[in-house]
Structures are given as structure tokens and as C-alpha cells.
C-alpha positions, 0 to 999 in steps of 0.5 A: 499499499505504501509503495503505491502511495509514494509516487503520489506523495513525491508528486505532492512534495514537488508541487510545494514552495516554502518561500519568504519575502525579504527586503528593506523597510518600505520596499513593498514586501507586504504589498507584494504578499497581499497581491499574491494573495489576491492574484491566487484567489486567497483573498477577494479584495486587495489589502493595503498598508496605508489603509490597515487592511492587509492580511499579514500585518494584522497586529494592531501595532503593525497597522498603526505604525505601517511596518511589518513587525512580526513574521506572518505565515500565509498559504495559497495555490497557484498553478497546481502548487501549494505556496507557503509564504512568510512575509518578514519584517524589513526593519533592522530591529526585527532582524531575528524574526528574519533570521528564524524565518530563513531557517525554515524556508527553501527559497525567497523573493528579494524585493527592491525599490526601483528608485533606491535599488539595494538599501542597507537592510536589503543587503543585510537580509540578503547576507542572512539568506546567503548564510542559510543557503536560500535560493532567491529571485529578485523583484524590482518593485515600484517601476511606476514611481518617478525616477524609477530605473530597472537598470540602475537597480540591477547594477546596484544588485550587481555591485552590492550583492555580487550575484550575476543578475539574470534580467528576464523582463523588459519594462513597457513604458516608464514611470506613470506609463508603465503598463507591462513587461516583455518576457525575454525567455518566451519573447512575448509581451504581457500587458495588464488592463481592466484595472490591472486585474487581468494580464493579456499576452501578445507579441512584442511591441514594434518599438521595443523589438530590437531592444528586446532582442539585444537584451535576450541575447545578453541574457543568453550570453550570461547564462551560457557563461555560468551553465555548462549544458547551456554553453554547449547548446549556445556554441552549437546553435548560436542561441538557446531555446526557451526550454534550455534557457528556463532549465538553466535559470532554474539550475542557476537559481538553485545553486546561487550562481545567479539571480533571476530578476523580474520587475513590476509595481505591486501597488498597481498590481502589475507583474504579480502573475509572472512573479508567481510563475517564476517562483513555481519555475525556479525556486526549489521544492522540499525535495530539491533541497538537501535532506535536514541534518541533526544529531541523535545520540552524538552522531549526525543523521539525515532525514529526507523530505519523505512523509513515510520516515520518522517525523521531525520539525523545527519550531520557528515561531511561538505566539500566545493568542487569546484562544491558546498557544500556537507553535509554528513548525516546519515539518522536515520529515515524516507525518504528524496527525492530530492527537500524536505525541511528539518529543521536544528533544532539547527539553526531553519531554513529550507533548501532545498535539491537539490541533493542526492548523493551516495558517492564514496570518491571524486566521486558521484552517483545521488539518488532520495532518501535516507531511514533510514540506509543510509549514503549519501551526500546532496547538498542544505543546506547552513549553516548546520554544523557537528553535526547539526540535519536535520529533517522533519519540521512537526516533529522536533527533536534534536539529540545529536552532536559528542563531540568536543575536545578542541584544544591544539596548536595554531599558529598566521596566517596573509596574506602576503599582507594586500590586502588579509586579507579578503580572509584569513578571508573567507578561515579560516571560511571555514576551521572552518566550515568543521572541528569543531576541528579548532578554529579561534579567534582574540587575544585581546592583540595583535590583531593577528588572532589565528588558534588553533587545535589538533597538529602541523600536524593538523595546517599544513594541514589546512594552506596548504589547504588554499594555495592549494585552490588558497587562499592567501599567509600566514605567520604562527608564531610559535606553542604555546600550550593551557595552563590551570590554576587550584586552589591548594588552595582555599578560603572560605567565600569570600563576593562580593557585586554588587551594582550599582545605576545610576538612575532608577532601580539599580542592587543589588546582594550579594553572598558568595562564597567558592572555592576549588580544584576539585578532578579528580574523582568528575567530568570530566567537570572541573567545579562543582557548587553547592548551600548550601543557605537555607531559600530562601535567594537567589531564585533559578533563581538567583542561576542559574545566579550565576552559569552562571556568575561563568562559565563566569569567567573561561574564563580567569585566574589570572596567564596569562589569560588562561582558569581555570579548576579543581575547585568547587565553592559553593554558601554559602550565599547571599541576595537580594534587593526587587526592585534592584535584578535581574538575570543580577545582580547576574550573574555579582556578580558571574563573578566578585566574582569569579575573585576576589576569584581566585586572592585570591586562590593559582593557578598554570599553567597546560600544556598539556602532551602526552604519546609518544611511540618512536620506534628505533633501539637498538643502538640508545636507549641511545641518544633517552632517553637522548633527552627525558629527556632533553625535561622534559620527564618521561620515563614510560617503554621500551622493546626490540623486534627483535633488535628494542627498544620501549620506552614509555614516558610522555612529555609536548606537547610544548617540542615536536615541531620539534621532528620528525626532531631531531629523524630522525637525531639521528637514521639516519631516522629509528626512528618513534614516535606516541603520544596520549593526556594524559591530563594536568600536572603542568608546571614548574615555568619558563614556568609559568613566560613565559606565564604570561609575554606574 
């Protein structure tokens, strides 16, 4: 019976596309998503961001602010294919939402503004997709805007993102006169009429025929350079058939050697149908991506995208709703049914699946089961958090969770009424459960509850979410950035002996530590430990204990108690006692020894810095440059285009608190800015002194 079902199951998997919409804020991601839902018949009215009628931006804060804050999953059908779509945020403060989404996607549509081209956050999300190996196609949006230019946008893709752009369309008309595209693969014209609800196919207009031939030839040459089979046909026939060209475009997209570029205007509903055709034709199905890899019993295993193998899924989002806790999962292998018991591998506890839901943003449709390749929400698991693995209890597997960035901004929060303190603690716990990039802790010195996140807006949204959920009234302190400390001059041969004798078995550990700055290229973790002890003077299990103790010591540095990064510690010598040495003793020696070494090192304070892109009218540039300089900004470049100036600078994050209001007042509301994390940089002495005295 199973053998008879397998061809049907395989066919169904090839007809699935799991993709996300990625872009800079305001590039039109949500509008593209809404038009896809409309074109596929999933909705019968076009949702508009400015009207607050979108399906995916359903949260009240999203509609009030006009931006996407939370990744929203929707599902639709096109040309016999099931398309599971995740609309991701574009603001840098919510980059972790994008990271968790990319972890479970097989492909993506990268949306670019036809006027602005590649913007800072576009570049950031593109690099995130690179890290996850997610194939992409590009959609150059807003071609109906004044100043829109497809070639300029494509050139910015080539220069800033470095893939080979494979432009498969030529616009018909420009700006307000943009009415359609020439499909360069099939050499046909696609025109939108009847209020842009229908597309008409026809011959290439006479005025564009020569240009279309030139661009088709250029596309063939680029593809032939990158694809061996296409090169063979091109050399033999001096051209490529539409079938060969489409097959080569599919292969180049899935290997990442090229990116197919389409164009249109989502707001005017121009270009959505060809975009959906490209999703089906070029982006991979769950069967086209490598099997998921995980660990089980200390060994690495693979699970194929097969409904008949043991179940395994990754939790990528948790949402507490009024009707229950929704756990969003990507099913990588096997089948899950209502009533099944699953294992949360990391927590080592079993959970029962009460319901399975096909998600349409804030609306849901009940399912009896979900199979490999599905993205669904389940109701029942009580403790699974984002990044958890759910699997069949008889076949445990632990999948690699998405990475979580360290928070960079903190605020102190407290309930206005002391009687609401417990309610606030519970509300903060729910926030941290839903969003792993939010961290809640208690300040050991002040006793305050501190909420940390990825930026001012991130924290504003979190606090507002508490208020809107009938939570307690909250007082919020001034934002503070998360500093780090690092070593600029190390020490060698620091000797530390840990000796404790208070009756019974004692503790003895002797270590000799060398501490030195860690070069940036030596590793990205910020801390490297190694041992050069010879002759077995310190057994290997004690070496590991010393390394663990050193990591414990990095939590608080000598300047202001901030985490320490950017150093290499070498265990160069040591000794043991035949009776009193233990792993605990050597861990304690590592922790206390490194703390003593850090006090002897020359250390400096690091502060988070961000790359800022400010777009203002030309007549406001002088004031903006002066303001950035006053905020300790380093100008890295500026350019002028169509009466608008774009200024790029690197600025300490702490100096940008309140900058949005200041910029609006300086530019009569016409200036905008975006930021992108740029790591850490040495803080001036005044800042170091201020943090040390807190």
C-alpha cells in the first residue's frame, strides 16, 4: 500500500514552495504578499498597508505604525502548486524574526525599490539568506514611481550583492506610463488591463523589438557563461531555446550562481502573475533541497523530505493568542496527525498535539495531518520555544536552532503599582518566550528588572504589547546600550593556585595562563581557549574544566562589569594534587585566575556602532552632517540623486536615541534614516568613565 502511495506523495512534495519575502523597510514586501494572495484567489479584495487592511500585517501595532513587525505565514495555491509564504519584517530591529524565518525556508523573493535599488537592510537580509543557502529571485518593485529605473537597480544588485543578475523582463513604458513587461524567455509581451486585474499576452511591441532581442542575447550569453549545458547548446546553435534557457535559470537560481530578476509595481498589481510563475519555475521544492541534518545519540543523521520516515520538525515561532498557544513548525520529515505525541528533544519531554492548523496570518484552517514540506501551526505543546525540535519519540533527532543575536539596547521596567509586579513578571516571561531576541534579567546591583532587545523600536513594541494585552501599567527607564570590554595588551605567565582545605577532601588546582588580544580574523566567537601543557601535567578533563571556568569569567569585565570579548587564553602550565584535584577545582581556578589576569591586562570599553544611511533634501545636508558629527559620527560617503542627498556614516548606537525626532525637525519631516549593526568600536574615555561609575 505504501509503495502505491509513494509516487503520489513525491508528486505532492514537488508541488510545494516554501518561500519568504525579504526586503528593506518600505520596499513593498507586504504589498507584494497582498497582491499574491489576491492573484491566487486567496483573498477577494486587495489589502492596503496605508488603509490598515492587509492580511499579514494584522497586529494593531503593525497597522498603526505601517510596518511589518512580526513574521506572518500565509498559504495559497498557484498553477497546481501549494505556496507557503512568510512575510518578514524589513526593520533592522526585527532582524531576528527574519533569521528564524530563513532557517525554515527553501527559497525567497527579494524585493527592491526601483528608485533606491539595494538599500542597507536589503543587503543585510541578503547576507542572512546567503548564510542559510536560501535560493532567491529578485523583484524590482515600484517601477511606476518617478525616477524608477530597472537598469540602475540591477546594477546596484550586481555591485552590492555580487550575484550575476539574470534579467528576464523588459519594462513596457516608464514611470506613470508603465503598463507591462516583455518576457525575454518566451519573447512575448504581457500587458495589464481592466484595472490591472487581468494580464493579456501578445507580441513584442515594434518599438521594443530590437531592444528586446539585444537583451535576450545578453541574457543568453550570461547564462552560457555560468551553465555548462547551456554553453554547449549556445556554442552549437549560437542561441538557446526557451526550454533550455528556463532550465538553466532554474539550475543557476538553486545553486546561487545567479539571481533571476523580474520587475513590476505591486501597488498597481502589475507583474504579480509572472512573479508567481517564476516562483514555481525557478525556486526549489522540499525535494530539491538537501535532507535536513541533525544529531542523535552523538552522531549526525539525515532525514529526507519523505512523509513515510520518522517525524521531525523545527519550531520557528511561538505566539500566545487569546484562544491558545500556537507553535509554528516546519515539518522536515515524516507525518504528524492530530492526537500524536511528539518529543521536544532539547527539553527531553513529550507533548501532545491537539490541533494542526493551516495558517492564514491571524486566521486558521483545521488539518487532520501535516507532512514533510509543510509549514503549519500546532496547538498542544506547552513549553516548546523557538528553535526547539519536535520529533517522533521513537526516533529522537536534534536540529540546529536558528542563531539568536545578542541584544544591544536595554531599558529598566517596573510596574507602576507594586501589586502588579507579579503580572509584569508573567508578561515579560511570555514576551521572552515568543521572541528569543528579548532578554529579561534582574540587575544584581539595583534590583531593577531590565529588558534588553535589538533596538529602541524593538523595546517600544514589546512594552506596548504588554499594555495592549491588558497587562499592568509600566514605567520604562531611559534606553542604555550593551557595552563590551576587550583586551588591548595581555599578560603572560600569570600563576594562580586554588587551594582550599576545610576538613575532608580538599580542592587543589594550579594553572598558568597567558592572555592576549584576539585578532578579528582568528575567529568570530570573540574568545579562543587553547592548551600548550605538555607531559600530561594537567589531564585533558581538567583542561576542559579550565576552559569552562574562563568562559564563566567573561561574564563580567574589570572596567564596568560588562561581558568581555576579543581575547585568547592559553593554559601554558599547571599541576595537580593526587587527592585534592578535581574538575570543580580547576574550573574555579580558571574563573578566578582569568579574573585576576584581566585586572592585570590593559582593557578598554567597546560600544555598539551602527552604519546609518540618511536620505534628506539637498538643502538640508549641511545641518544633517553637523548633527551627525556632534553625535560622534564618522561620515563614510554621500551622493546626490534627483535633488535628494544620501549620507552614509558610522555612529555609536547610544548617540542615536531620539534621532528620528531630531531629523524630522531639521528637514521639515522629509528626512528618513535607516541603520544596520556594524559591530563594536572603542568608546572614548568619558563614556568608559560614565559606565564604570554606574
